C-alpha positions in Angstrom: 6.5 2.0 -17.3 6.1 5.5 -17.5 8.9 7.5 -15.8 6.6 10.4 -14.1 9.3 12.0 -12.7 11.0 12.8 -15.8 7.7 13.8 -17.0 7.1 16.2 -14.1 10.4 18.0 -15.1 9.4 18.1 -18.7 5.9 19.6 -18.2 6.9 23.2 -18.8 9.1 22.3 -22.0 7.4 19.6 -23.7 5.1 20.1 -26.7 1.7 19.9 -25.1 -0.4 19.0 -27.8 -0.1 22.4 -28.9 -3.1 22.4 -31.4 -5.3 20.2 -29.8 -8.2 23.0 -29.4 -8.5 23.1 -33.1 -10.7 20.8 -35.0 -9.4 17.9 -36.9 -8.0 14.6 -36.4 -5.6 15.4 -33.5 -8.2 17.1 -31.5 -10.7 14.5 -32.1 -8.8 11.5 -31.2 -7.6 13.0 -28.0 -11.4 13.7 -27.2 -12.2 10.2 -27.8 -9.0 8.9 -25.8 -10.5 11.0 -22.9 -14.0 9.9 -23.0 -12.5 6.1 -23.0 -10.5 7.3 -20.2 -13.4 8.2 -18.3 -14.8 4.8 -18.4 -11.4 3.3 -17.4 -11.6 5.5 -14.2 -14.9 4.0 -13.6 -13.6 0.5 -13.7 -10.7 1.4 -11.5 -13.0 2.5 -8.8 -15.4 -0.3 -9.3 -12.8 -3.2 -9.0 -11.5 -1.3 -5.5 -15.2 -1.2 -4.2 -15.5 -4.9 -3.8 -18.6 -4.9 -5.7 -18.2 -7.9 -8.3 -21.3 -7.4 -10.6 -20.4 -3.4 -10.5 -16.8 -4.3 -11.6 -17.8 -6.6 -14.4 -20.3 -4.1 -15.8 -17.7 -1.1 -15.6 -14.9 -3.1 -17.4 -17.2 -4.0 -20.0 -18.4 -0.4 -20.3 -14.6 0.6 -20.8 -14.1 -2.5 -23.2 -16.9 -1.5 -25.3 -15.7 2.4 -25.8 -12.1 1.2 -26.1 -13.1 -1.2 -28.9 -14.9 1.3 -30.6 -12.0 4.0 -30.2 -9.2 1.1 -31.5 -11.6 0.1 -34.4 -11.9 3.8 -35.7 -8.5 4.7 -35.2 -6.6 1.9 -36.6 -4.7 4.5 -38.9 -3.2 6.6 -36.5 -4.0 10.2 -36.3 -0.9 12.6 -37.1 0.2 13.0 -33.6 1.2 9.3 -33.6 1.9 8.7 -37.5 5.6 8.2 -36.5 5.0 5.9 -33.5 5.9 2.3 -34.7 4.3 1.1 -30.8 1.0 2.8 -31.7 -0.9 0.0 -32.9 0.6 -2.3 -30.0 -0.4 -0.1 -27.5 -4.1 -0.3 -28.7 -3.6 -4.1 -28.8 -2.1 -4.2 -25.4 -4.9 -2.2 -24.0 -7.3 -4.6 -25.2 -5.4 -7.6 -24.0 -5.2 -6.1 -20.4 -8.8 -5.3 -20.3 -9.5 -8.9 -21.3 -7.5 -10.2 -18.4 -9.0 -7.8 -16.0 -12.3 -9.1 -17.0 -11.5 -12.5 -16.8 -10.4 -11.6 -13.3 -13.6 -10.0 -12.2 -15.4 -12.6 -13.6 -13.9 -15.0 -11.2 -14.3 -12.3 -8.3 -10.8 -11.6 -8.2 -11.4 -7.9 -7.8 -8.1 -7.1 -6.3 -6.2 -8.9 -9.1 -8.4 -7.4 -11.7 -7.8 -3.8 -10.3 -3.9 -4.4 -10.4 -4.3 -5.4 -13.8 -6.2 -2.3 -14.9 -3.5 -0.3 -13.5 -1.2 -1.1 -16.2 -3.5 0.5 -18.5 -2.4 4.0 -17.2 1.1 3.4 -17.9 0.1 2.0 -21.5 -1.8 5.4 -22.5 1.1 7.4 -20.4 3.8 6.0 -22.4 2.0 6.6 -25.6 1.7 10.3 -24.7 5.3 10.5 -23.6 7.0 8.8 -26.7 5.1 11.3 -28.8 5.5 14.5 -26.6 2.0 15.0 -25.5 1.1 15.9 -22.0 -2.6 16.1 -21.3 -4.5 16.6 -18.3 -4.8 12.9 -17.4 -0.7 12.6 -17.7 -0.5 15.4 -15.2 -3.2 13.7 -12.9 -1.0 10.5 -13.1 2.0 12.4 -12.4 0.8 13.6 -9.3 -0.7 10.0 -8.3 3.0 8.4 -8.7 4.5 10.8 -6.3 1.6 10.5 -4.0 1.7 7.0 -3.7 5.6 7.3 -3.0 4.8 9.4 -0.2 1.9 7.2 1.0 4.3 4.1 1.2 7.4 6.2 2.5 8.8 5.3 5.9 9.8 9.0 7.3 11.1 7.4 10.3 8.4 8.5 12.7 9.0 11.9 11.2 12.2 12.5 12.9 14.6 15.1 11.4 15.8 13.3 8.8 12.4 12.0 7.8 10.9 15.3 8.0 13.5 16.7 5.5 12.9 14.1 3.2 8.9 14.9 3.7 9.9 18.5 2.8 11.3 17.3 -0.5 8.5 15.3 -1.4 5.8 17.8 -0.3 7.4 20.4 -2.5 7.3 18.3 -5.6 3.8 17.4 -4.6 2.8 20.8 -4.7 4.3 21.7 -7.9 2.6 18.8 -9.5 -1.0 20.1 -8.0 0.1 23.5 -9.5 0.6 21.8 -13.0 -2.6 20.5 -12.9 -4.3 23.5 -11.8 -2.5 25.6 -14.3 -3.8 23.3 -17.1 -7.2 22.6 -16.7 -9.2 19.9 -18.7 -11.7 20.7 -21.2 -14.7 19.9 -18.6 -13.3 22.6 -16.3 -16.5 24.7 -16.6 -18.3 21.6 -14.7 -19.4 23.2 -11.4 -17.7 20.2 -9.6 -14.4 21.0 -10.8 -13.5 23.8 -8.9 -14.0 22.3 -5.5 -12.6 19.1 -6.1 -9.4 20.7 -7.6 -9.1 23.0 -4.6 -9.5 20.2 -2.2 -6.8 18.5 -3.6 -4.7 21.5 -3.8 -5.4 22.2 -0.2 -4.3 18.6 0.8 -1.0 19.1 -0.8 -0.5 22.5 0.5 -1.3 21.0 4.0 1.5 18.6 3.5 3.8 21.1 2.7 3.1 23.4 5.6 3.2 20.4 8.1 6.6 19.4 6.8 7.7 23.0 7.0 6.7 23.3 10.4 8.3 19.9 11.6 5.2 18.8 13.5 5.0 15.1 13.4 1.3 14.8 14.3 0.4 17.3 11.8 2.7 15.8 9.0 1.0 12.3 9.8 -2.1 13.6 9.4 -1.5 15.4 6.1 -0.1 12.3 4.7 -3.4 10.2 5.5 -5.3 13.3 4.0 -3.9 13.0 0.5 -5.6 10.2 -0.9 -9.2 11.0 -0.8 -9.1 14.6 -2.2 -7.0 12.9 -5.2 -9.3 10.1 -5.8 -12.4 12.3 -6.0 -10.9 14.7 -8.6 -9.6 11.6 -10.5 -12.9 9.8 -10.5 -14.5 12.6 -12.2 -12.1 14.5 -14.2 -8.7 12.6 -14.3 
């Protein structure tokens, strides 16, 4: 599993695909991967919607895109040329897709969603092993910390709990700023700015509530994290 905490600390120092903007096999592969990841996000949301037909169609759409990418890139592009696990990662994603598709076909949408979540780690690990951090990796780092916050018991936001929340909120705000400072290729889309702002505002609200020590505001800020993130992730993450 990807160590997103480690990734978060390394964001400022990792080699972040430094020449990705230039034309060539490096940028071409990452662009194709990002397109496939867009289909993956749709499949994740579909399996979380309770709509079986929508879920099956979304998984098939991602499977088609992933198969196309894998078949066109059996020889690894330069950034993965020295990665002995490159081919295994492509194959593993295909296996996970097959399992999720079968689960969705049986109407097991919750199971299919959980199965698909593993693909996030596979692609994240591919990047992490090779010193690459892209927009989706930053979104995933934010997601990992956000999910920890949502699942954590802060003791009714007592003094100790509020101290813990202040630490978590500071990290989340940092991760939000990393996302803002490294926009995706699609950042010119008019929808991007407002969606990013909403996510950043939710992280800021959490930090302010933790700093002020107001338990009601803190609880509200925690519950307000997921929707803004999800909207940004679905379209751009």
